[in-house]
C-alpha positions in Angstrom: 4.1 15.9 -11.1 4.7 12.3 -11.9 3.0 9.1 -10.9 5.5 6.2 -10.8 4.9 2.5 -10.5 8.0 1.1 -8.7 9.0 -2.5 -8.3 11.8 -3.3 -5.8 13.1 -6.3 -4.0 11.9 -6.8 -0.4 14.4 -8.6 1.8 11.6 -9.3 4.3 9.3 -10.9 1.7 12.2 -12.3 -0.4 10.4 -11.2 -3.6 9.8 -8.2 -5.7 6.9 -6.0 -4.6 5.3 -2.9 -6.0 4.2 0.6 -4.9 2.8 3.6 -6.5 4.3 7.0 -5.8 3.2 10.5 -6.6 6.2 12.7 -7.0 6.1 16.6 -6.8 7.1 18.7 -9.8 8.2 22.1 -8.5 10.4 24.1 -10.7 11.2 26.5 -7.9 12.4 23.9 -5.4 14.1 20.5 -5.4 13.3 19.1 -2.0 13.9 17.3 0.2 10.3 16.3 0.5 8.2 14.8 3.3 6.5 11.5 2.6 2.9 10.5 3.1 2.6 6.6 3.3 -1.0 5.9 2.2 -2.4 2.4 2.8 -5.2 0.6 0.9 -8.1 -1.5 2.2 -8.7 -5.2 2.3 -9.9 -5.8 -1.3 -7.5 -3.4 -3.0 -3.9 -3.1 -3.9 -1.2 -0.3 -4.4 -3.1 1.1 -7.4 -6.4 1.8 -5.6 -5.9 5.3 -4.3 -4.8 6.5 -7.8 -7.6 4.6 -9.5 -10.5 5.4 -7.2 -9.7 8.8 -5.6 -8.5 12.2 -6.7 -5.4 12.0 -4.6 -3.1 13.0 -7.5 -5.1 16.2 -7.9 -5.2 17.0 -4.2 -1.4 17.0 -3.8 -0.6 18.5 -7.2 0.6 21.8 -5.8 2.2 20.4 -2.6 5.8 19.7 -1.9 4.9 16.2 -0.8 5.6 12.6 -1.9 2.8 10.1 -1.6 3.8 6.4 -1.4 1.1 3.8 -1.8 2.4 0.2 -1.1 0.7 -3.1 -1.7 -0.2 -4.8 1.6 -2.1 -7.7 0.1 -4.8 -8.9 2.7 -2.2 -8.9 5.5 -3.7 -6.1 7.7 -0.1 -4.9 7.5 1.0 -7.6 9.9 3.9 -10.0 10.0 1.8 -13.0 9.0 2.2 -16.1 11.2 4.2 -18.6 9.1 3.8 -16.2 6.2 5.0 -13.0 4.6 6.1 -10.3 7.1 4.2 -7.3 5.7 4.8 -5.1 8.8 8.5 -5.4 8.1 8.0 -4.7 4.5 6.6 -1.3 5.4 8.7 -0.2 8.3 12.1 -1.6 7.1 12.2 -2.3 3.4 9.8 0.3 2.0 10.9 3.2 4.1 14.5 2.3 3.6 14.1 2.1 -0.2 12.1 5.4 -0.4 14.7 7.3 1.7 17.6 5.8 -0.3 16.2 6.5 -3.8 13.9 9.6 -3.4 14.8 13.0 -2.2 13.0 12.7 1.1 13.2 14.2 4.6 14.6 10.9 6.1 13.4 11.4 9.7 10.3 11.2 11.9 9.3 14.9 11.2 9.2 14.1 7.4 7.0 11.0 7.6 3.2 10.5 8.1 1.0 7.5 7.6 -2.7 7.0 6.8 -5.2 4.7 5.1 -8.7 3.5 4.8 -10.5 0.5 6.4 -7.8 -2.2 6.7 -5.3 0.6 5.8 -6.7 2.8 8.5 -6.1 0.0 11.0 -2.7 -0.5 9.5 -1.8 3.1 9.7 -2.9 3.4 13.3 -1.2 0.1 14.3 2.1 1.0 12.7 2.1 4.6 13.8 1.5 3.6 17.5 3.9 0.7 17.3 6.7 2.7 15.7 6.1 6.3 17.1 9.7 7.3 16.2 9.1 6.7 12.5 6.0 8.8 11.9 5.0 12.3 13.2 1.3 11.8 12.4 -1.4 9.2 11.8 -4.8 9.5 10.0 -7.3 6.7 9.6 -10.5 6.8 7.6 -13.1 4.1 8.5 -10.5 2.0 10.3 -11.0 -1.5 11.6 -9.3 -0.8 14.9 -11.0 -3.4 17.0 -10.4 -6.3 14.7 -8.2 -8.0 17.3 -9.6 -6.2 20.4 -10.7 -8.0 23.6 -10.8 -11.5 22.1 -9.0 -14.7 22.6 -7.3 -16.0 19.5 -9.8 -18.9 19.3 -12.6 -16.4 19.1 -11.3 -14.7 16.0 -12.4 -15.4 12.4 -10.3 -18.4 11.2 -8.6 -16.2 8.6 -7.5 -13.8 11.3 -6.3 -16.7 13.4 -4.1 -17.9 10.6 -2.9 -14.4 10.0 -1.5 -13.7 13.5 -1.1 -17.2 15.0 -0.7 -16.5 18.7 -2.3 -14.5 21.5 1.0 -12.5 21.9 0.8 -11.5 18.3 -2.8 -10.5 18.8 -1.8 -8.0 21.4 1.2 -6.7 19.4 -1.2 -6.0 16.5 -4.0 -4.4 18.6 -4.1 -0.6 18.5 -5.9 -0.5 21.8 -3.0 -2.3 23.5 -0.4 -0.3 21.6 -2.0 3.0 22.7 -2.1 1.8 26.4 1.6 0.9 26.1 2.4 4.5 24.8 0.5 6.3 27.6 2.7 9.1 28.9 5.2 8.8 26.1 5.6 10.9 22.9 3.0 9.9 20.4 2.3 10.9 16.8 -0.4 13.4 16.1 -3.6 11.3 15.7 -6.7 11.9 13.7 -9.4 9.5 12.6 -13.0 9.6 11.3 -15.8 7.4 10.2 -19.1 7.6 8.4 -22.3 7.3 10.4 -23.5 4.6 8.0 -20.3 2.7 8.2 -20.3 -0.9 9.6 -17.0 0.0 11.4 -18.5 2.9 13.3 -18.5 1.0 16.6 -14.7 0.3 16.1 -14.0 4.0 15.8 -16.2 5.1 18.7 -14.7 2.5 20.9 -11.1 3.5 20.0 -11.9 7.2 20.5 -13.3 6.4 24.0 -10.1 4.4 24.7 -7.8 7.3 23.7 -9.9 9.7 25.8 -9.6 7.4 28.8 -5.8 7.2 28.4 -5.5 11.0 28.0 -3.9 10.6 24.5 -4.5 13.7 22.4 -6.4 13.0 19.1 -9.0 14.3 16.7 -12.1 12.1 16.0 -15.0 13.1 13.9 -18.1 11.4 12.4 -19.6 12.5 9.1 -22.5 11.4 6.9 -21.6 8.5 4.6 -20.7 4.9 4.5 -17.8 2.5 3.6 -17.4 4.0 0.1 -14.8 5.7 -2.1 -17.1 8.8 -2.2 -16.5 9.1 1.5 -12.7 8.4 1.4 -12.1 10.6 -1.5 -13.7 13.5 0.4 -12.0 12.9 3.7 -8.5 12.2 2.5 -8.3 15.9 1.8 -8.7 16.5 5.6 -6.0 13.9 6.2 -3.5 15.8 3.9 -4.2 19.0 5.7 -3.7 17.4 9.1 -0.4 15.8 8.1 0.9 19.0 6.7 0.2 20.8 9.9 1.9 18.1 11.9 5.0 18.0 9.7 5.2 21.8 9.9 5.0 21.7 13.7 1.6 23.4 13.9 
């Protein structure tokens, strides 16, 4: 196994950006390998999952590539009059990874997950681009950050981030789930700690998916908005993704 820090040029951002990748080391097989895109939270960067969790140990024996990009504080959105971080992920990053690593370059070989802002980002991107990812997992996701509000009612930082009411809808997982009703969707799992300040976001999103009849797994566990919680439950995310990618 190797952990690589990769810098590459993003055409969308018009600058070099970084991601960390955990690469499998199996002497008895040479791939191709599925890819788990794992997103960080608001205050972190592409190094956070390797620094603060045991993700490297959890995937050590698995034929799986884990890619951890830097999303800044973008909520993985195309920032209004700013850097298009959504395009960084869905166009530049996936394109680079599939070109340079021995991947399964199709929907059945890609999954996406993350924590907090990254949980929101995973859910938003997975629902918005259901042909790119076969499964989505979010831990402690901020799913309702753009939900049911006029642009003027948002925090000023979020207003600057998305810019218009149309963009608010295009970045709202509730709206994206409604738009997908009756269509093929990725396998969905999300969870939250009972002491987490984002618990209401998660309960509201689970209720919304139930109302729409969209299959999903949702669980609550003891814990808060902490790395102890995320380090524990990313293990469930890995198992869920592997089942989805194996068609189980």
